[in-house]
C-alpha positions as CSV (number, residue, x, y, z in Angstrom):
1,M,0.0,0.0,0.0
2,T,1.4,3.4,-1.0
3,A,2.1,5.8,1.9
4,P,-0.1,8.9,1.9
5,M,1.3,12.2,0.8
6,L,2.1,14.4,3.9
7,P,1.3,11.6,6.3
8,A,1.2,13.8,9.5
9,I,-2.0,15.5,8.3
10,A,-3.5,12.6,6.3
11,V,-6.3,12.1,8.9
12,P,-9.9,13.5,9.0
13,A,-9.0,15.9,11.9
14,F,-7.1,18.1,9.4
15,D,-9.7,18.1,6.7
16,R,-11.3,21.4,7.9
17,L,-8.0,23.1,7.9
18,K,-7.2,21.9,4.5
19,D,-10.5,23.3,3.3
20,A,-9.6,26.6,4.9
21,L,-6.3,26.7,3.1
22,N,-7.9,25.8,-0.1
23,R,-10.3,28.8,0.2
24,L,-7.4,31.1,1.2
25,G,-5.5,30.0,-1.9
26,A,-7.8,32.2,-4.0
27,A,-6.2,35.3,-2.4
28,P,-3.2,34.1,-0.3
29,P,-2.2,36.2,2.7
30,Q,1.4,37.3,2.6
31,V,2.1,35.8,6.0
32,L,0.4,32.7,7.4
33,L,0.9,31.5,10.9
34,L,0.4,27.9,11.8
35,E,0.2,27.0,15.5
36,G,-0.8,24.0,17.5
37,G,-0.4,20.3,16.6
38,S,3.0,18.6,16.5
39,E,6.1,19.8,14.7
40,A,5.5,17.3,11.9
41,Q,1.9,18.3,11.5
42,R,2.8,22.0,11.3
43,R,5.4,21.3,8.6
44,D,3.1,19.1,6.6
45,M,0.3,21.6,6.7
46,A,2.8,24.3,5.6
47,L,3.8,22.1,2.7
48,Y,0.2,21.5,1.8
49,W,-0.2,25.3,1.7
50,A,2.8,25.6,-0.6
51,A,1.3,22.9,-2.9
52,R,-2.1,24.8,-2.8
53,I,-0.6,28.0,-4.2
54,N,1.8,26.3,-6.6
55,C,0.0,23.2,-8.0
56,P,-1.0,24.0,-11.6
57,Q,-4.3,22.2,-11.1
58,A,-5.3,24.1,-8.0
59,P,-6.7,27.2,-9.7
60,H,-9.2,25.0,-11.5
61,S,-10.0,22.4,-8.8
62,G,-9.6,24.6,-5.7
63,A,-7.2,22.2,-4.1
64,P,-3.7,20.8,-4.8
65,C,-3.6,17.4,-6.7
66,L,-0.7,16.1,-4.5
67,A,0.3,13.9,-7.5
68,C,1.9,16.2,-10.1
69,P,5.7,16.9,-10.2
70,V,5.2,20.3,-8.5
71,C,3.3,18.7,-5.5
72,L,5.8,15.9,-5.3
73,Q,8.8,18.2,-5.2
74,I,7.1,20.4,-2.6
75,A,6.3,17.4,-0.4
76,A,9.9,16.3,-0.6
77,G,11.1,19.8,0.3
78,E,13.0,20.0,-3.0
79,H,11.0,22.6,-5.0
80,L,13.0,25.6,-6.3
81,D,10.4,28.0,-5.0
82,L,10.4,26.5,-1.4
83,A,12.8,27.8,1.2
84,A,13.0,26.9,4.9
85,Y,14.8,28.4,7.8
86,D,15.0,27.3,11.5
87,G,16.2,29.5,14.3
88,R,17.2,26.4,16.3
89,I,20.0,25.5,13.8
90,S,23.3,26.9,14.9
91,N,25.5,28.8,12.5
92,R,28.2,26.2,12.9
93,E,25.9,23.3,12.1
94,D,24.5,25.3,9.1
95,E,28.0,25.7,7.7
96,E,29.3,22.2,8.4
97,N,26.1,20.3,7.4
98,P,24.0,22.5,5.1
99,G,20.7,21.0,4.2
100,P,17.3,22.0,2.8
101,V,16.5,23.8,6.1
102,R,19.0,26.5,6.8
103,A,19.8,28.4,10.0
104,F,17.9,31.7,10.6
105,N,20.6,34.3,10.9
106,M,21.5,37.6,9.4
107,E,23.5,36.1,6.6
108,R,20.6,33.9,5.6
109,V,18.1,36.7,5.8
110,R,20.3,38.8,3.5
111,E,20.4,35.9,1.0
112,L,16.6,35.6,1.3
113,K,15.9,39.2,0.7
114,S,18.2,39.1,-2.4
115,R,16.3,36.0,-3.6
116,L,13.0,37.7,-3.1
117,R,13.9,40.3,-5.7
118,D,13.8,37.6,-8.4
119,A,10.7,36.2,-9.9
120,P,9.7,32.6,-8.8
121,H,10.9,29.8,-11.0
122,G,7.4,28.5,-11.5
123,N,4.0,30.1,-12.2
124,G,3.0,30.1,-8.5
125,R,4.5,31.8,-5.5
126,R,7.8,31.4,-3.6
127,V,7.0,30.0,-0.2
128,V,9.3,30.7,2.8
129,L,8.9,28.5,5.9
130,L,10.2,30.0,9.2
131,M,10.5,27.7,12.2
132,G,12.1,27.9,15.6
133,L,11.8,31.7,15.9
134,S,12.1,33.2,19.4
135,L,10.9,36.2,21.3
136,T,14.3,37.9,20.8
137,R,14.4,41.0,18.8
138,D,17.8,40.6,17.1
139,E,19.2,41.9,13.9
140,A,17.9,39.0,11.9
141,A,14.4,39.4,13.3
142,N,14.4,43.1,12.5
143,A,15.4,42.3,8.9
144,L,12.7,39.7,8.7
145,L,10.1,42.2,9.9
146,K,11.1,44.6,7.2
147,A,10.8,41.9,4.6
148,L,7.3,41.1,5.8
149,E,6.3,44.8,5.7
150,E,7.1,45.0,1.9
151,P,4.0,43.8,0.0
152,S,4.8,41.0,-2.5
153,A,2.6,39.3,-5.0
154,T,5.1,36.6,-5.6
155,T,6.1,35.4,-2.0
156,A,4.2,33.8,0.8
157,F,5.7,33.5,4.3
158,V,4.7,30.7,6.7
159,L,5.5,31.0,10.4
160,L,5.4,27.7,12.4
161,A,5.2,27.7,16.2
162,P,3.7,25.5,18.9
163,Q,1.9,28.7,20.2
164,R,1.7,32.2,18.8
165,E,2.8,33.5,22.2
166,Q,6.3,32.2,21.4
167,L,6.7,34.7,18.5
168,L,7.3,38.4,18.5
169,P,3.9,40.2,18.7
170,T,4.9,42.2,15.7
171,L,5.2,39.0,13.7
172,V,1.9,37.7,14.9
173,S,0.2,41.0,14.1
174,R,1.2,40.7,10.4
175,S,-0.1,37.1,10.1
176,F,-3.3,35.3,9.2
177,C,-3.4,32.7,12.0
178,L,-4.7,29.1,11.9
179,T,-4.6,26.7,14.8
180,L,-4.0,23.0,14.2
181,P,-5.7,20.4,16.5
182,W,-3.8,20.4,19.8
183,P,-2.2,17.2,21.0
184,D,-4.8,15.3,23.0
185,S,-4.6,17.1,26.4
186,R,-6.8,14.4,28.0
187,A,-4.7,11.4,27.3
188,A,-2.7,10.6,30.4
189,D,0.6,8.7,30.3
190,D,0.2,6.5,33.3
191,A,3.7,5.1,33.1
192,M,5.1,8.6,33.5
193,R,2.9,9.5,36.5
194,P,5.7,8.9,39.1
195,W,8.0,11.2,37.2
196,E,5.3,13.8,36.7
197,E,4.8,13.8,40.5
198,K,8.6,14.1,41.1
199,L,8.9,17.0,38.7
200,A,5.8,18.8,40.1
201,H,7.1,18.4,43.6
202,F,10.4,19.9,42.6
203,L,8.7,22.9,40.9
204,L,6.7,23.6,44.0
205,T,9.4,22.9,46.6
206,G,12.8,22.7,44.9
207,Q,13.4,19.3,46.4
208,G,13.5,15.6,45.4
209,L,14.0,15.5,41.7
210,L,17.7,15.8,41.4
211,D,18.3,12.8,43.7
212,A,15.9,10.7,41.7
213,L,17.6,11.7,38.4
214,A,21.0,10.9,39.9
215,A,20.1,7.2,40.3
216,K,21.9,5.1,37.6
217,G,19.6,4.4,34.7
218,A,16.7,6.3,36.3
219,L,15.5,8.0,33.1
220,D,16.3,7.1,29.5
221,A,15.9,9.4,26.5
222,A,12.5,8.0,25.5
223,Q,11.2,8.5,29.0
224,A,12.6,12.0,29.1
225,G,10.9,12.8,25.9
226,R,7.6,11.5,27.2
227,L,8.0,13.6,30.4
228,L,8.5,16.7,28.2
229,L,5.4,15.8,26.3
230,C,3.5,15.6,29.6
231,C,4.7,19.1,30.4
232,Q,3.4,20.3,27.0
233,K,0.0,18.7,27.5
234,S,-0.3,20.3,30.9
235,I,0.4,23.7,29.4
236,N,-2.1,23.1,26.6
237,R,-4.7,22.3,29.2
238,I,-4.0,25.4,31.1
239,L,-4.0,27.7,28.1
240,S,-7.2,26.2,26.6
241,E,-8.8,25.9,30.0
242,V,-9.7,22.3,29.4
243,I,-11.5,20.7,32.4
244,T,-10.9,16.9,32.5
245,D,-10.7,14.1,35.1
246,N,-7.2,13.1,33.6
247,T,-5.3,16.1,35.0
248,S,-1.6,15.8,35.8
249,P,0.3,16.7,39.0
250,L,2.1,19.2,36.8
251,D,-1.1,21.3,36.3
252,P,-1.1,23.0,39.8
253,A,2.7,23.4,39.5
254,L,2.3,25.4,36.3
255,E,-1.1,27.0,36.4
256,N,-0.1,30.1,38.2
257,L,2.4,31.1,35.5
258,S,1.3,33.9,33.1
259,A,0.7,33.2,29.4
260,Q,4.0,34.8,28.6
261,D,5.8,32.7,31.1
262,L,4.1,29.5,29.7
263,A,5.3,30.5,26.3
264,L,8.8,30.8,27.6
265,V,8.5,27.3,29.2
266,C,7.3,26.0,25.8
267,Q,10.5,27.4,24.3
268,W,12.5,25.7,27.0
269,L,10.7,22.4,26.3
270,T,11.7,22.7,22.6
271,E,15.3,23.3,23.6
272,A,15.3,20.3,25.9
273,Q,13.9,18.1,23.2
274,D,16.7,19.4,20.9
275,A,19.3,18.7,23.6
276,L,18.1,15.1,23.9
277,Q,18.4,14.7,20.1
278,Y,21.9,16.0,20.2
279,G,23.0,13.6,22.9
280,L,22.7,15.4,26.2
281,T,22.0,12.9,28.9
282,P,18.3,12.7,29.8
283,A,19.0,13.4,33.4
284,R,20.8,16.7,32.6
285,A,18.2,17.8,30.1
286,V,15.3,17.3,32.6
287,E,17.4,18.8,35.4
288,A,18.2,21.9,33.5
289,L,14.6,22.4,32.4
290,A,13.3,21.9,35.9
291,A,15.7,24.4,37.4
292,R,14.7,27.0,34.9
293,I,11.0,26.6,35.5
294,Y,11.6,26.5,39.3
295,V,13.4,29.9,39.2
296,L,10.6,31.3,36.9
297,R,8.0,30.2,39.4
298,L,9.9,31.8,42.3
299,R,10.0,35.1,40.4
300,S,6.3,34.9,39.5
301,V,5.4,34.3,43.2
302,R,7.5,37.2,44.4
303,T,6.1,39.7,41.9
304,E,2.4,38.6,42.2
305,P,1.7,40.4,45.5
306,R,3.3,43.6,44.2
307,A,1.0,43.4,41.1
308,A,-2.0,42.8,43.3
309,T,-1.2,45.8,45.5
310,A,-0.7,48.0,42.4
311,A,-4.1,46.8,41.1
312,R,-5.8,47.7,44.4
313,N,-4.2,51.2,44.5
C-alpha cells in the first residue's frame, strides 16, 4: 500500500484546515501563521499550503492534486520555490552540514531578501517557511520584519510555532493565524505518572527531583521525551482551560504562571527536546529544564503580591 502524501495530516482531523487553506488559496495572505499540533503536523500543513498555491491544477480544482511533479517536489522539500529556515539550527551546524532547512541568521536573511527580488521559478509563489523563531528582537528578526512589511505578490511566508505567544507580537500582528488540532490534552501517560509527581514536587518545593535523576539508569531518552510531552500537554490544558478528570500533578505546579511565562516554558521544552536529540544525557536535560521553571515560578510568586497591590491602588 502506498504511503499517503504528507502523512502527518492525512487524517480527518485536518480536513477542515485543508479546506480553509484551499479557500485562502484564491487570495493568499502574505504571512500565514500555523500554531498547535505537532512539529511534523505543522510542517506538513505548511507544505500543503505551498502545494495549494503552486500546483498547476489548484486554480481550477480549488485544491492541490498532490500527485503532479510540483506537488511531489514540494512534499519532498525540493521545489525551487520553497525555502525553509530554522532558528534552532546553529551557525556552525549550518556551515558544516548544510541541508534543505537553513539556519535563521543575518547572513541567511540577506540571502533571502536578495532572492525575493527575483521572480519565482514556476507560475505560483515562492514559499518561505520560518521555524524555531524566538521572542528575541535581534538583527535577523528586525530584517525579517522589514521583509514582511514589503508587499509582494510573488512570495508567501509561513510561520510555524507551537503557540503564537512564542513569537514576537509584531510577527503575529502581520499574520493570518490558523490553529491546528492540539495534541490530546486528556490522554494521560500512566507510566510517566511517578516522574510527573517528582517534577511537580520539585517545581513547588525545589526538592527531590535531582536525587531521583542521579540514580543510575533512572530515566532514558525515550522516557525523558515522554516527560517533556506531559509538560506540553499540561500547558495546553492550562491555556485552553480544558477541564478533565485526567489532570496531571504538573497542572497545579504550572497553572499560576502567566501566558507569557508559559510561552517561555514551551520554548525551553523545545530546547530540551533538541538537547536530547543531540546527545545530552536525559537526566541533565530534565534537570536543566526543571531548574529554569523553578526559578521562573519563584520570580512569579515574588512579583504577584506587588502586582495585586498595584491593582488595588
